[in-house]
Legacy VTK file of the C-alpha trace (Angstrom):
# vtk DataFile Version 3.0
C-alpha trace
ASCII
DATASET POLYDATA
POINTS 85 float
12.449 2.671 -3.934
8.724 2.328 -4.493
7.149 5.763 -4.112
3.716 6.582 -2.673
2.108 9.963 -3.330
0.555 11.943 -0.492
-2.858 11.227 -2.036
-2.138 7.494 -1.978
-1.056 7.447 1.665
-4.109 9.527 2.650
-6.344 7.045 0.785
-4.643 4.111 2.534
-5.122 5.896 5.870
-8.876 6.019 5.220
-8.900 2.338 4.206
-6.977 1.439 7.383
-9.925 2.626 9.496
-11.661 -0.654 8.538
-8.684 -2.850 9.482
-9.111 -5.890 11.693
-7.444 -5.346 15.078
-3.640 -5.490 14.892
-3.520 -5.666 11.090
-2.572 -3.346 8.261
-2.777 -3.488 4.498
-0.154 -5.527 2.664
0.815 -4.915 -0.953
1.595 -8.244 -2.597
2.284 -9.693 -6.030
0.272 -12.617 -7.374
1.588 -13.628 -10.782
1.616 -10.439 -12.819
-0.956 -8.653 -10.647
-0.641 -6.560 -7.497
-3.142 -6.783 -4.687
-3.936 -5.608 -1.179
-4.894 -7.742 1.795
-5.101 -7.379 5.567
-2.045 -8.830 7.275
0.300 -8.487 10.232
3.491 -6.445 9.864
6.695 -8.508 9.772
10.134 -7.345 10.923
11.598 -7.316 7.406
8.703 -5.387 5.837
8.993 -1.952 4.292
6.505 0.378 5.985
4.415 3.178 4.487
3.047 5.669 7.028
0.591 8.537 7.090
0.150 10.806 10.113
2.469 8.563 12.173
0.283 5.505 11.430
1.421 2.458 9.461
-1.002 2.218 6.540
0.716 -0.370 4.339
3.569 -2.869 4.375
5.326 -4.797 1.622
8.235 -7.189 1.241
11.628 -5.685 0.335
11.827 -7.833 -2.832
8.581 -6.304 -4.091
9.992 -2.849 -3.446
13.072 -3.715 -5.505
10.918 -5.047 -8.342
8.875 -1.827 -8.392
11.731 0.545 -7.550
11.038 2.859 -10.494
7.258 3.023 -9.904
4.861 5.208 -7.950
1.486 4.463 -6.413
-1.111 7.203 -6.699
-4.876 7.593 -6.469
-6.894 7.356 -9.676
-10.470 8.621 -9.681
-12.920 6.406 -11.573
-16.695 6.182 -11.971
-16.623 3.665 -9.097
-14.623 5.958 -6.809
-10.981 6.359 -5.895
-8.606 3.458 -6.487
-4.858 3.012 -6.131
-2.937 2.868 -9.396
0.642 2.059 -10.341
2.400 4.704 -12.430
LINES 1 86
85 0 1 2 3 4 5 6 7 8 9 10 11 12 13 14 15 16 17 18 19 20 21 22 23 24 25 26 27 28 29 30 31 32 33 34 35 36 37 38 39 40 41 42 43 44 45 46 47 48 49 50 51 52 53 54 55 56 57 58 59 60 61 62 63 64 65 66 67 68 69 70 71 72 73 74 75 76 77 78 79 80 81 82 83 84
């Protein structure tokens, strides 16, 4: 199972405040890169929550592909970003 640290879900919660109405962030794979985009939750999606709010969704196949990974916050000169570990 893909793991999200508490710091990562809190960061996603802050990002969610800018979401278009009815949408949440989606983690997706494009070639060999991961990305985030605003999207609508689908029935089959895996859901990541923070404070009883859905902050991110992703397809089950992506979760299987990344089952041994974690997503955490990395602090850079440009601010906080999500990073795969």
